[in-house]
mmCIF file as gemmi writes it, N, C-alpha and C atoms, coordinates in Angstrom:
data_model
loop_
_atom_site.group_PDB
_atom_site.id
_atom_site.type_symbol
_atom_site.label_atom_id
_atom_site.label_alt_id
_atom_site.label_comp_id
_atom_site.label_asym_id
_atom_site.label_entity_id
_atom_site.label_seq_id
_atom_site.pdbx_PDB_ins_code
_atom_site.Cartn_x
_atom_site.Cartn_y
_atom_site.Cartn_z
_atom_site.occupancy
_atom_site.B_iso_or_equiv
_atom_site.pdbx_formal_charge
_atom_site.auth_seq_id
_atom_site.auth_asym_id
_atom_site.pdbx_PDB_model_num
ATOM 1 N N . UNK Axp A 1 ? 96.206 38.944 26.731 1 0 ? 1 A 1
ATOM 2 C CA . UNK Axp A 1 ? 94.459 38.744 28.11 1 0 ? 1 A 1
ATOM 3 C C . UNK Axp A 1 ? 94.104 39.548 28.25 1 0 ? 1 A 1
ATOM 4 N N . UNK Axp A 2 ? 92.733 40.056 28.191 1 0 ? 2 A 1
ATOM 5 C CA . UNK Axp A 2 ? 92.175 41.442 29.115 1 0 ? 2 A 1
ATOM 6 C C . UNK Axp A 2 ? 92.384 41.244 30.999 1 0 ? 2 A 1
ATOM 7 N N . UNK Axp A 3 ? 91.766 39.528 31.725 1 0 ? 3 A 1
ATOM 8 C CA . UNK Axp A 3 ? 92.429 39.805 32.497 1 0 ? 3 A 1
ATOM 9 C C . UNK Axp A 3 ? 93.267 39.983 33.712 1 0 ? 3 A 1
ATOM 10 N N . UNK Axp A 4 ? 94.511 39.46 32.555 1 0 ? 4 A 1
ATOM 11 C CA . UNK Axp A 4 ? 95.651 39.604 33.379 1 0 ? 4 A 1
ATOM 12 C C . UNK Axp A 4 ? 97.33 40.804 31.946 1 0 ? 4 A 1
ATOM 13 N N . UNK Axp A 5 ? 96.6 41.719 32.067 1 0 ? 5 A 1
ATOM 14 C CA . UNK Axp A 5 ? 97.093 42.344 30.952 1 0 ? 5 A 1
ATOM 15 C C . UNK Axp A 5 ? 98.482 42.111 30.837 1 0 ? 5 A 1
ATOM 16 N N . UNK Axp A 6 ? 99.341 42.263 32.439 1 0 ? 6 A 1
ATOM 17 C CA . UNK Axp A 6 ? 100.604 42.275 32.888 1 0 ? 6 A 1
ATOM 18 C C . UNK Axp A 6 ? 101.254 40.805 32.754 1 0 ? 6 A 1
ATOM 19 N N . UNK Axp A 7 ? 100.634 40.236 32.191 1 0 ? 7 A 1
ATOM 20 C CA . UNK Axp A 7 ? 101.677 38.765 32.069 1 0 ? 7 A 1
ATOM 21 C C . UNK Axp A 7 ? 101.509 38.224 30.322 1 0 ? 7 A 1
ATOM 22 N N . UNK Axp A 8 ? 102.669 38.362 29.927 1 0 ? 8 A 1
ATOM 23 C CA . UNK Axp A 8 ? 103.096 38.28 28.601 1 0 ? 8 A 1
ATOM 24 C C . UNK Axp A 8 ? 101.957 36.962 28.114 1 0 ? 8 A 1
ATOM 25 N N . UNK Axp A 9 ? 101.992 36.428 27.11 1 0 ? 9 A 1
ATOM 26 C CA . UNK Axp A 9 ? 101.175 35.966 26.356 1 0 ? 9 A 1
ATOM 27 C C . UNK Axp A 9 ? 102.527 34.717 25.934 1 0 ? 9 A 1
ATOM 28 N N . UNK Axp A 10 ? 101.968 33.304 26.193 1 0 ? 10 A 1
ATOM 29 C CA . UNK Axp A 10 ? 103.081 32.643 24.878 1 0 ? 10 A 1
ATOM 30 C C . UNK Axp A 10 ? 103.344 32.84 24.026 1 0 ? 10 A 1
ATOM 31 N N . UNK Axp A 11 ? 103.242 33.939 22.962 1 0 ? 11 A 1
ATOM 32 C CA . UNK Axp A 11 ? 103.733 34.099 21.697 1 0 ? 11 A 1
ATOM 33 C C . UNK Axp A 11 ? 104.844 35.031 22.514 1 0 ? 11 A 1
ATOM 34 N N . UNK Axp A 12 ? 104.276 36.207 23.342 1 0 ? 12 A 1
ATOM 35 C CA . UNK Axp A 12 ? 105.384 37.084 23.025 1 0 ? 12 A 1
ATOM 36 C C . UNK Axp A 12 ? 106.783 36.338 24.569 1 0 ? 12 A 1
ATOM 37 N N . UNK Axp A 13 ? 106.379 35.255 24.91 1 0 ? 13 A 1
ATOM 38 C CA . UNK Axp A 13 ? 107.608 34.712 25.763 1 0 ? 13 A 1
ATOM 39 C C . UNK Axp A 13 ? 107.756 33.566 25.137 1 0 ? 13 A 1
ATOM 40 N N . UNK Axp A 14 ? 107.741 33.716 23.255 1 0 ? 14 A 1
ATOM 41 C CA . UNK Axp A 14 ? 108.783 33.01 22.133 1 0 ? 14 A 1
ATOM 42 C C . UNK Axp A 14 ? 108.113 31.719 22.121 1 0 ? 14 A 1
ATOM 43 N N . UNK Axp A 15 ? 106.789 31.527 22.229 1 0 ? 15 A 1
ATOM 44 C CA . UNK Axp A 15 ? 106.406 29.976 22.03 1 0 ? 15 A 1
ATOM 45 C C . UNK Axp A 15 ? 105.022 30.049 21.267 1 0 ? 15 A 1
ATOM 46 N N . UNK Axp A 16 ? 105.776 30.424 19.905 1 0 ? 16 A 1
ATOM 47 C CA . UNK Axp A 16 ? 105.014 31.402 18.561 1 0 ? 16 A 1
ATOM 48 C C . UNK Axp A 16 ? 104.171 29.747 18.151 1 0 ? 16 A 1
ATOM 49 N N . UNK Axp A 17 ? 104.571 28.755 18.34 1 0 ? 17 A 1
ATOM 50 C CA . UNK Axp A 17 ? 103.395 27.565 18.057 1 0 ? 17 A 1
ATOM 51 C C . UNK Axp A 17 ? 102.603 26.885 18.746 1 0 ? 17 A 1
ATOM 52 N N . UNK Axp A 18 ? 102.277 27.67 20.315 1 0 ? 18 A 1
ATOM 53 C CA . UNK Axp A 18 ? 101.834 27.207 21.075 1 0 ? 18 A 1
ATOM 54 C C . UNK Axp A 18 ? 100.272 27.712 20.893 1 0 ? 18 A 1
ATOM 55 N N . UNK Axp A 19 ? 99.281 26.842 20.626 1 0 ? 19 A 1
ATOM 56 C CA . UNK Axp A 19 ? 97.88 27.749 21.157 1 0 ? 19 A 1
ATOM 57 C C . UNK Axp A 19 ? 97.193 26.614 21.533 1 0 ? 19 A 1
ATOM 58 N N . UNK Axp A 20 ? 97.264 26.872 23.12 1 0 ? 20 A 1
ATOM 59 C CA . UNK Axp A 20 ? 95.782 26.75 24.055 1 0 ? 20 A 1
ATOM 60 C C . UNK Axp A 20 ? 95.189 27.393 24.787 1 0 ? 20 A 1
ATOM 61 N N . UNK Axp A 21 ? 93.596 27.401 24.744 1 0 ? 21 A 1
ATOM 62 C CA . UNK Axp A 21 ? 92.888 28.193 25.455 1 0 ? 21 A 1
ATOM 63 C C . UNK Axp A 21 ? 91.746 27.029 26.099 1 0 ? 21 A 1
ATOM 64 N N . UNK Axp A 22 ? 91.333 27.695 27.339 1 0 ? 22 A 1
ATOM 65 C CA . UNK Axp A 22 ? 90.541 26.887 27.862 1 0 ? 22 A 1
ATOM 66 C C . UNK Axp A 22 ? 88.635 26.93 27.5 1 0 ? 22 A 1
ATOM 67 N N . UNK Axp A 23 ? 87.543 26.274 27.396 1 0 ? 23 A 1
ATOM 68 C CA . UNK Axp A 23 ? 86.441 26.971 26.763 1 0 ? 23 A 1
ATOM 69 C C . UNK Axp A 23 ? 85.796 25.968 27.308 1 0 ? 23 A 1
ATOM 70 N N . UNK Axp A 24 ? 84.619 26.403 27.585 1 0 ? 24 A 1
ATOM 71 C CA . UNK Axp A 24 ? 82.933 25.462 28.213 1 0 ? 24 A 1
ATOM 72 C C . UNK Axp A 24 ? 81.5 25.923 26.81 1 0 ? 24 A 1
ATOM 73 N N . UNK Axp A 25 ? 80.994 25.29 27.137 1 0 ? 25 A 1
ATOM 74 C CA . UNK Axp A 25 ? 79.588 25.251 25.926 1 0 ? 25 A 1
ATOM 75 C C . UNK Axp A 25 ? 79.281 23.522 27.169 1 0 ? 25 A 1
ATOM 76 N N . UNK Axp A 26 ? 77.141 24.491 26.62 1 0 ? 26 A 1
ATOM 77 C CA . UNK Axp A 26 ? 76.167 23.857 27.255 1 0 ? 26 A 1
ATOM 78 C C . UNK Axp A 26 ? 76.119 22.252 25.822 1 0 ? 26 A 1
ATOM 79 N N . UNK Axp A 27 ? 75.284 21.158 26.646 1 0 ? 27 A 1
ATOM 80 C CA . UNK Axp A 27 ? 75.734 19.945 25.136 1 0 ? 27 A 1
ATOM 81 C C . UNK Axp A 27 ? 74.137 19.661 25.621 1 0 ? 27 A 1
ATOM 82 N N . UNK Axp A 28 ? 74.25 19.144 24.784 1 0 ? 28 A 1
ATOM 83 C CA . UNK Axp A 28 ? 72.357 17.957 25.012 1 0 ? 28 A 1
ATOM 84 C C . UNK Axp A 28 ? 72.866 16.387 24.679 1 0 ? 28 A 1
ATOM 85 N N . UNK Axp A 29 ? 71.705 15.84 24.732 1 0 ? 29 A 1
ATOM 86 C CA . UNK Axp A 29 ? 71.948 14.707 24.331 1 0 ? 29 A 1
ATOM 87 C C . UNK Axp A 29 ? 71.572 14.734 22.55 1 0 ? 29 A 1
ATOM 88 N N . UNK Axp A 30 ? 72.411 13.537 22.099 1 0 ? 30 A 1
ATOM 89 C CA . UNK Axp A 30 ? 72.122 13.628 20.545 1 0 ? 30 A 1
ATOM 90 C C . UNK Axp A 30 ? 70.536 13.579 20.262 1 0 ? 30 A 1
ATOM 91 N N . UNK Axp A 31 ? 70.105 14.047 19.416 1 0 ? 31 A 1
ATOM 92 C CA . UNK Axp A 31 ? 69.266 13.758 18.474 1 0 ? 31 A 1
ATOM 93 C C . UNK Axp A 31 ? 68.193 14.747 18.707 1 0 ? 31 A 1
ATOM 94 N N . UNK Axp A 32 ? 68.312 15.611 19.763 1 0 ? 32 A 1
ATOM 95 C CA . UNK Axp A 32 ? 67.468 16.64 20.726 1 0 ? 32 A 1
ATOM 96 C C . UNK Axp A 32 ? 66.704 17.803 19.527 1 0 ? 32 A 1
ATOM 97 N N . UNK Axp A 33 ? 65.496 17.866 19.833 1 0 ? 33 A 1
ATOM 98 C CA . UNK Axp A 33 ? 64.336 18.613 18.756 1 0 ? 33 A 1
ATOM 99 C C . UNK Axp A 33 ? 65.064 20.247 18.387 1 0 ? 33 A 1
ATOM 100 N N . UNK Axp A 34 ? 65.065 20.765 17.418 1 0 ? 34 A 1
ATOM 101 C CA . UNK Axp A 34 ? 66.182 21.775 16.745 1 0 ? 34 A 1
ATOM 102 C C . UNK Axp A 34 ? 64.953 23.435 16.938 1 0 ? 34 A 1
ATOM 103 N N . UNK Axp A 35 ? 63.507 22.703 17.612 1 0 ? 35 A 1
ATOM 104 C CA . UNK Axp A 35 ? 63.142 23.823 18.155 1 0 ? 35 A 1
ATOM 105 C C . UNK Axp A 35 ? 63.886 24.034 19.743 1 0 ? 35 A 1
ATOM 106 N N . UNK Axp A 36 ? 63.816 23.257 20.517 1 0 ? 36 A 1
ATOM 107 C CA . UNK Axp A 36 ? 64.49 23.069 21.992 1 0 ? 36 A 1
ATOM 108 C C . UNK Axp A 36 ? 65.782 23.579 21.922 1 0 ? 36 A 1
ATOM 109 N N . UNK Axp A 37 ? 66.639 23.09 20.831 1 0 ? 37 A 1
ATOM 110 C CA . UNK Axp A 37 ? 68.51 23.539 20.646 1 0 ? 37 A 1
ATOM 111 C C . UNK Axp A 37 ? 68.574 25.147 20.115 1 0 ? 37 A 1
ATOM 112 N N . UNK Axp A 38 ? 67.147 25.707 19.832 1 0 ? 38 A 1
ATOM 113 C CA . UNK Axp A 38 ? 67.472 26.867 19.349 1 0 ? 38 A 1
ATOM 114 C C . UNK Axp A 38 ? 67.016 27.773 20.488 1 0 ? 38 A 1
ATOM 115 N N . UNK Axp A 39 ? 65.733 27.703 20.632 1 0 ? 39 A 1
ATOM 116 C CA . UNK Axp A 39 ? 65.296 27.999 22.067 1 0 ? 39 A 1
ATOM 117 C C . UNK Axp A 39 ? 66.382 28.605 23.153 1 0 ? 39 A 1
ATOM 118 N N . UNK Axp A 40 ? 67.141 26.852 23.577 1 0 ? 40 A 1
ATOM 119 C CA . UNK Axp A 40 ? 68.046 26.789 25.036 1 0 ? 40 A 1
ATOM 120 C C . UNK Axp A 40 ? 69.305 27.896 24.385 1 0 ? 40 A 1
ATOM 121 N N . UNK Axp A 41 ? 69.735 27.803 22.987 1 0 ? 41 A 1
ATOM 122 C CA . UNK Axp A 41 ? 71.015 28.924 22.399 1 0 ? 41 A 1
ATOM 123 C C . UNK Axp A 41 ? 70.522 30.451 22.517 1 0 ? 41 A 1
ATOM 124 N N . UNK Axp A 42 ? 68.857 30.929 22.382 1 0 ? 42 A 1
ATOM 125 C CA . UNK Axp A 42 ? 68.713 31.996 22.28 1 0 ? 42 A 1
ATOM 126 C C . UNK Axp A 42 ? 68.621 32.192 24.046 1 0 ? 42 A 1
ATOM 127 N N . UNK Axp A 43 ? 68.069 32.034 24.769 1 0 ? 43 A 1
ATOM 128 C CA . UNK Axp A 43 ? 68.362 32.146 25.676 1 0 ? 43 A 1
ATOM 129 C C . UNK Axp A 43 ? 69.522 31.84 26.562 1 0 ? 43 A 1
ATOM 130 N N . UNK Axp A 44 ? 70.348 31.097 26.445 1 0 ? 44 A 1
ATOM 131 C CA . UNK Axp A 44 ? 71.619 31.344 27.08 1 0 ? 44 A 1
ATOM 132 C C . UNK Axp A 44 ? 72.27 32.362 25.952 1 0 ? 44 A 1
ATOM 133 N N . UNK Axp A 45 ? 72.071 32.584 24.677 1 0 ? 45 A 1
ATOM 134 C CA . UNK Axp A 45 ? 72.652 33.979 24.717 1 0 ? 45 A 1
ATOM 135 C C . UNK Axp A 45 ? 72.158 35.431 24.901 1 0 ? 45 A 1
ATOM 136 N N . UNK Axp A 46 ? 71.33 35.239 25.045 1 0 ? 46 A 1
ATOM 137 C CA . UNK Axp A 46 ? 70.259 36.492 26.413 1 0 ? 46 A 1
ATOM 138 C C . UNK Axp A 46 ? 71.107 36.759 27.263 1 0 ? 46 A 1
ATOM 139 N N . UNK Axp A 47 ? 71.282 35.578 28.176 1 0 ? 47 A 1
ATOM 140 C CA . UNK Axp A 47 ? 71.901 35.692 29.735 1 0 ? 47 A 1
ATOM 141 C C . UNK Axp A 47 ? 73.343 36.706 29.129 1 0 ? 47 A 1
ATOM 142 N N . UNK Axp A 48 ? 73.999 35.704 28.682 1 0 ? 48 A 1
ATOM 143 C CA . UNK Axp A 48 ? 75.328 36.082 28.536 1 0 ? 48 A 1
ATOM 144 C C . UNK Axp A 48 ? 75.466 37.187 28.118 1 0 ? 48 A 1
ATOM 145 N N . UNK Axp A 49 ? 74.36 37.636 27.407 1 0 ? 49 A 1
ATOM 146 C CA . UNK Axp A 49 ? 74.597 39.166 26.836 1 0 ? 49 A 1
ATOM 147 C C . UNK Axp A 49 ? 74.256 40.461 27.957 1 0 ? 49 A 1
ATOM 148 N N . UNK Axp A 50 ? 74.062 39.672 28.912 1 0 ? 50 A 1
ATOM 149 C CA . UNK Axp A 50 ? 73.156 40.739 30.465 1 0 ? 50 A 1
ATOM 150 C C . UNK Axp A 50 ? 74.08 41.409 30.797 1 0 ? 50 A 1
ATOM 151 N N . UNK Axp A 51 ? 74.283 42.545 30.724 1 0 ? 51 A 1
ATOM 152 C CA . UNK Axp A 51 ? 76.105 43.531 31.252 1 0 ? 51 A 1
ATOM 153 C C . UNK Axp A 51 ? 76.26 43.134 32.485 1 0 ? 51 A 1
ATOM 154 N N . UNK Axp A 52 ? 75.928 42.484 33.845 1 0 ? 52 A 1
ATOM 155 C CA . UNK Axp A 52 ? 75.959 41.933 34.75 1 0 ? 52 A 1
ATOM 156 C C . UNK Axp A 52 ? 76.315 40.385 34.808 1 0 ? 52 A 1
ATOM 157 N N . UNK Axp A 53 ? 75.712 39.586 33.941 1 0 ? 53 A 1
ATOM 158 C CA . UNK Axp A 53 ? 76.212 38.749 33.86 1 0 ? 53 A 1
ATOM 159 C C . UNK Axp A 53 ? 77.733 39.301 32.88 1 0 ? 53 A 1
ATOM 160 N N . UNK Axp A 54 ? 78.424 39.437 32.025 1 0 ? 54 A 1
ATOM 161 C CA . UNK Axp A 54 ? 79.529 39.635 31.152 1 0 ? 54 A 1
ATOM 162 C C . UNK Axp A 54 ? 80.069 40.358 32.505 1 0 ? 54 A 1
ATOM 163 N N . UNK Axp A 55 ? 79.812 40.943 33.118 1 0 ? 55 A 1
ATOM 164 C CA . UNK Axp A 55 ? 80.962 41.911 33.903 1 0 ? 55 A 1
ATOM 165 C C . UNK Axp A 55 ? 81.427 41.014 35.111 1 0 ? 55 A 1
ATOM 166 N N . UNK Axp A 56 ? 80.804 39.903 35.689 1 0 ? 56 A 1
ATOM 167 C CA . UNK Axp A 56 ? 80.769 38.685 36.683 1 0 ? 56 A 1
ATOM 168 C C . UNK Axp A 56 ? 81.519 37.866 36.19 1 0 ? 56 A 1
ATOM 169 N N . UNK Axp A 57 ? 81.516 37.67 34.667 1 0 ? 57 A 1
ATOM 170 C CA . UNK Axp A 57 ? 82.323 36.91 34.554 1 0 ? 57 A 1
ATOM 171 C C . UNK Axp A 57 ? 83.606 37.145 33.803 1 0 ? 57 A 1
ATOM 172 N N . UNK Axp A 58 ? 83.511 38.32 33.376 1 0 ? 58 A 1
ATOM 173 C CA . UNK Axp A 58 ? 85.009 39.779 33.884 1 0 ? 58 A 1
ATOM 174 C C . UNK Axp A 58 ? 85.843 39.463 34.673 1 0 ? 58 A 1
ATOM 175 N N . UNK Axp A 59 ? 84.975 39.105 35.464 1 0 ? 59 A 1
ATOM 176 C CA . UNK Axp A 59 ? 85.896 39.214 36.88 1 0 ? 59 A 1
ATOM 177 C C . UNK Axp A 59 ? 86.61 38.003 37.022 1 0 ? 59 A 1
ATOM 178 N N . UNK Axp A 60 ? 85.621 37.108 36.362 1 0 ? 60 A 1
ATOM 179 C CA . UNK Axp A 60 ? 86.318 35.747 36.982 1 0 ? 60 A 1
ATOM 180 C C . UNK Axp A 60 ? 86.896 35.539 35.666 1 0 ? 60 A 1
ATOM 181 N N . UNK Axp A 61 ? 88.124 36.305 34.474 1 0 ? 61 A 1
ATOM 182 C CA . UNK Axp A 61 ? 88.517 36.309 33.353 1 0 ? 61 A 1
ATOM 183 C C . UNK Axp A 61 ? 88.38 35.407 32.656 1 0 ? 61 A 1
ATOM 184 N N . UNK Axp A 62 ? 86.907 35.317 32.115 1 0 ? 62 A 1
ATOM 185 C CA . UNK Axp A 62 ? 86.209 34.579 31.035 1 0 ? 62 A 1
ATOM 186 C C . UNK Axp A 62 ? 85.275 35.843 30.322 1 0 ? 62 A 1
ATOM 187 N N . UNK Axp A 63 ? 85.586 35.658 28.598 1 0 ? 63 A 1
ATOM 188 C CA . UNK Axp A 63 ? 85.245 36.7 28.024 1 0 ? 63 A 1
ATOM 189 C C . UNK Axp A 63 ? 83.869 35.635 27.128 1 0 ? 63 A 1
ATOM 190 N N . UNK Axp A 64 ? 82.839 35.475 27.509 1 0 ? 64 A 1
ATOM 191 C CA . UNK Axp A 64 ? 81.748 34.74 26.82 1 0 ? 64 A 1
ATOM 192 C C . UNK Axp A 64 ? 81.69 34.889 25.453 1 0 ? 64 A 1
ATOM 193 N N . UNK Axp A 65 ? 82.129 33.849 25.082 1 0 ? 65 A 1
ATOM 194 C CA . UNK Axp A 65 ? 81.165 34.263 22.57 1 0 ? 65 A 1
ATOM 195 C C . UNK Axp A 65 ? 80.227 33.681 22.517 1 0 ? 65 A 1
ATOM 196 N N . UNK Axp A 66 ? 79.453 33.729 22.83 1 0 ? 66 A 1
ATOM 197 C CA . UNK Axp A 66 ? 78.192 32.601 22.12 1 0 ? 66 A 1
ATOM 198 C C . UNK Axp A 66 ? 78.28 32.561 21.027 1 0 ? 66 A 1
ATOM 199 N N . UNK Axp A 67 ? 77.787 31.637 20.509 1 0 ? 67 A 1
ATOM 200 C CA . UNK Axp A 67 ? 77.295 31.686 18.778 1 0 ? 67 A 1
ATOM 201 C C . UNK Axp A 67 ? 76.282 30.633 18.923 1 0 ? 67 A 1
ATOM 202 N N . UNK Axp A 68 ? 76.102 29.516 17.296 1 0 ? 68 A 1
ATOM 203 C CA . UNK Axp A 68 ? 75.305 28.652 16.508 1 0 ? 68 A 1
ATOM 204 C C . UNK Axp A 68 ? 75.817 27.873 17.335 1 0 ? 68 A 1
ATOM 205 N N . UNK Axp A 69 ? 74.828 26.503 17.27 1 0 ? 69 A 1
ATOM 206 C CA . UNK Axp A 69 ? 75.104 25.463 18.359 1 0 ? 69 A 1
ATOM 207 C C . UNK Axp A 69 ? 75.965 24.566 17.246 1 0 ? 69 A 1
ATOM 208 N N . UNK Axp A 70 ? 75.274 24.899 15.518 1 0 ? 70 A 1
ATOM 209 C CA . UNK Axp A 70 ? 76.307 24.403 13.798 1 0 ? 70 A 1
ATOM 210 C C . UNK Axp A 70 ? 77.961 24.98 14.556 1 0 ? 70 A 1
ATOM 211 N N . UNK Axp A 71 ? 78.013 26.275 15.103 1 0 ? 71 A 1
ATOM 212 C CA . UNK Axp A 71 ? 79.45 26.321 14.826 1 0 ? 71 A 1
ATOM 213 C C . UNK Axp A 71 ? 80.563 26.07 16.445 1 0 ? 71 A 1
ATOM 214 N N . UNK Axp A 72 ? 79.434 25.37 17.595 1 0 ? 72 A 1
ATOM 215 C CA . UNK Axp A 72 ? 80.133 25.186 18.491 1 0 ? 72 A 1
ATOM 216 C C . UNK Axp A 72 ? 80.439 23.641 18.279 1 0 ? 72 A 1
ATOM 217 N N . UNK Axp A 73 ? 79.695 23.226 17.09 1 0 ? 73 A 1
ATOM 218 C CA . UNK Axp A 73 ? 79.918 21.226 16.798 1 0 ? 73 A 1
ATOM 219 C C . UNK Axp A 73 ? 80.819 21.533 16.243 1 0 ? 73 A 1
ATOM 220 N N . UNK Axp A 74 ? 80.807 21.834 15.691 1 0 ? 74 A 1
ATOM 221 C CA . UNK Axp A 74 ? 82.278 22.477 14.241 1 0 ? 74 A 1
ATOM 222 C C . UNK Axp A 74 ? 83.718 22.965 15.552 1 0 ? 74 A 1
ATOM 223 N N . UNK Axp A 75 ? 83.357 23.419 16.65 1 0 ? 75 A 1
ATOM 224 C CA . UNK Axp A 75 ? 84.883 23.774 17.446 1 0 ? 75 A 1
ATOM 225 C C . UNK Axp A 75 ? 85.443 22.472 18.277 1 0 ? 75 A 1
ATOM 226 N N . UNK Axp A 76 ? 84.172 21.57 18.512 1 0 ? 76 A 1
ATOM 227 C CA . UNK Axp A 76 ? 84.123 20.673 19.25 1 0 ? 76 A 1
ATOM 228 C C . UNK Axp A 76 ? 85.444 19.787 19.093 1 0 ? 76 A 1
ATOM 229 N N . UNK Axp A 77 ? 84.697 19.392 17.419 1 0 ? 77 A 1
ATOM 230 C CA . UNK Axp A 77 ? 84.999 18.253 16.485 1 0 ? 77 A 1
ATOM 231 C C . UNK Axp A 77 ? 86.588 18.755 15.938 1 0 ? 77 A 1
ATOM 232 N N . UNK Axp A 78 ? 86.413 20.145 15.654 1 0 ? 78 A 1
ATOM 233 C CA . UNK Axp A 78 ? 88.018 20.636 15.364 1 0 ? 78 A 1
ATOM 234 C C . UNK Axp A 78 ? 89.35 20.278 16.858 1 0 ? 78 A 1
ATOM 235 N N . UNK Axp A 79 ? 88.667 20.474 17.689 1 0 ? 79 A 1
ATOM 236 C CA . UNK Axp A 79 ? 89.194 20.656 19.377 1 0 ? 79 A 1
ATOM 237 C C . UNK Axp A 79 ? 89.64 19.378 19.109 1 0 ? 79 A 1
ATOM 238 N N . UNK Axp A 80 ? 89.056 18.476 19.538 1 0 ? 80 A 1
ATOM 239 C CA . UNK Axp A 80 ? 88.904 16.941 19.276 1 0 ? 80 A 1
ATOM 240 C C . UNK Axp A 80 ? 90.036 16.122 18.144 1 0 ? 80 A 1
ATOM 241 N N . UNK Axp A 81 ? 89.652 17.114 17.154 1 0 ? 81 A 1
ATOM 242 C CA . UNK Axp A 81 ? 91.018 16.234 16.256 1 0 ? 81 A 1
ATOM 243 C C . UNK Axp A 81 ? 92.438 16.786 16.119 1 0 ? 81 A 1
ATOM 244 N N . UNK Axp A 82 ? 92.578 18.489 17.014 1 0 ? 82 A 1
ATOM 245 C CA . UNK Axp A 82 ? 93.867 18.567 17.162 1 0 ? 82 A 1
ATOM 246 C C . UNK Axp A 82 ? 94.231 17.895 18.389 1 0 ? 82 A 1
ATOM 247 N N . UNK Axp A 83 ? 94.081 17.557 20.014 1 0 ? 83 A 1
ATOM 248 C CA . UNK Axp A 83 ? 94.303 17.032 20.738 1 0 ? 83 A 1
ATOM 249 C C . UNK Axp A 83 ? 94.396 15.645 20.474 1 0 ? 83 A 1
ATOM 250 N N . UNK Axp A 84 ? 93.817 14.867 19.558 1 0 ? 84 A 1
ATOM 251 C CA . UNK Axp A 84 ? 93.947 13.331 19.107 1 0 ? 84 A 1
ATOM 252 C C . UNK Axp A 84 ? 95.269 13.132 18.762 1 0 ? 84 A 1
ATOM 253 N N . UNK Axp A 85 ? 95.494 13.852 18.341 1 0 ? 85 A 1
ATOM 254 C CA . UNK Axp A 85 ? 97.088 14.013 16.942 1 0 ? 85 A 1
ATOM 255 C C . UNK Axp A 85 ? 98.17 14.894 18.067 1 0 ? 85 A 1
ATOM 256 N N . UNK Axp A 86 ? 97.628 15.342 18.845 1 0 ? 86 A 1
ATOM 257 C CA . UNK Axp A 86 ? 99.477 15.402 20.054 1 0 ? 86 A 1
ATOM 258 C C . UNK Axp A 86 ? 99.178 14.199 20.757 1 0 ? 86 A 1
ATOM 259 N N . UNK Axp A 87 ? 98.023 13.87 21.188 1 0 ? 87 A 1
ATOM 260 C CA . UNK Axp A 87 ? 98.356 12.539 22.124 1 0 ? 87 A 1
ATOM 261 C C . UNK Axp A 87 ? 99.244 11.553 21.107 1 0 ? 87 A 1
ATOM 262 N N . UNK Axp A 88 ? 98.433 10.891 19.798 1 0 ? 88 A 1
ATOM 263 C CA . UNK Axp A 88 ? 98.744 10.332 19.15 1 0 ? 88 A 1
ATOM 264 C C . UNK Axp A 88 ? 100.256 10.434 18.608 1 0 ? 88 A 1
ATOM 265 N N . UNK Axp A 89 ? 100.658 11.836 18.295 1 0 ? 89 A 1
ATOM 266 C CA . UNK Axp A 89 ? 101.948 11.909 18.481 1 0 ? 89 A 1
ATOM 267 C C . UNK Axp A 89 ? 103.082 11.844 19.018 1 0 ? 89 A 1
ATOM 268 N N . UNK Axp A 90 ? 102.981 11.879 20.586 1 0 ? 90 A 1
ATOM 269 C CA . UNK Axp A 90 ? 103.537 12.114 21.321 1 0 ? 90 A 1
ATOM 270 C C . UNK Axp A 90 ? 103.333 10.694 22.095 1 0 ? 90 A 1
ATOM 271 N N . UNK Axp A 91 ? 102.494 9.413 21.458 1 0 ? 91 A 1
ATOM 272 C CA . UNK Axp A 91 ? 102.186 8.799 21.813 1 0 ? 91 A 1
ATOM 273 C C . UNK Axp A 91 ? 102.113 8.303 23.702 1 0 ? 91 A 1
ATOM 274 N N . UNK Axp A 92 ? 101.121 8.974 24.118 1 0 ? 92 A 1
ATOM 275 C CA . UNK Axp A 92 ? 100.788 9.635 25.418 1 0 ? 92 A 1
ATOM 276 C C . UNK Axp A 92 ? 100.323 7.997 25.553 1 0 ? 92 A 1
ATOM 277 N N . UNK Axp A 93 ? 99.445 7.42 26.631 1 0 ? 93 A 1
ATOM 278 C CA . UNK Axp A 93 ? 98.749 6.825 27.32 1 0 ? 93 A 1
ATOM 279 C C . UNK Axp A 93 ? 97.898 6.677 27.942 1 0 ? 93 A 1
ATOM 280 N N . UNK Axp A 94 ? 96.551 6.257 28.917 1 0 ? 94 A 1
ATOM 281 C CA . UNK Axp A 94 ? 95.921 7.232 29.569 1 0 ? 94 A 1
ATOM 282 C C . UNK Axp A 94 ? 95.479 6.386 30.692 1 0 ? 94 A 1
ATOM 283 N N . UNK Axp A 95 ? 96.529 5.296 30.439 1 0 ? 95 A 1
ATOM 284 C CA . UNK Axp A 95 ? 95.474 3.853 31.289 1 0 ? 95 A 1
ATOM 285 C C . UNK Axp A 95 ? 96.282 3.941 32.963 1 0 ? 95 A 1
């Protein structure tokens, strides 16, 4: 990890099957008009590519990776399925 190069990764610690990361994203209501989504995505991407913003995020240990709304939707769906499987396999309850 760029922010903490002296800290060994989980893989370097012998946890080869561990794949955990945190991520942030911006979502809107279902059915939001495509032109609005496109404009927001373009504007957010532009801001995330500004050198000052990238530097500030880097100081906080964050690496922005803007992309398309479709790719982000696939990522959310994939993460949901992956963690749902963990919950089911471990018989976890959140009552």
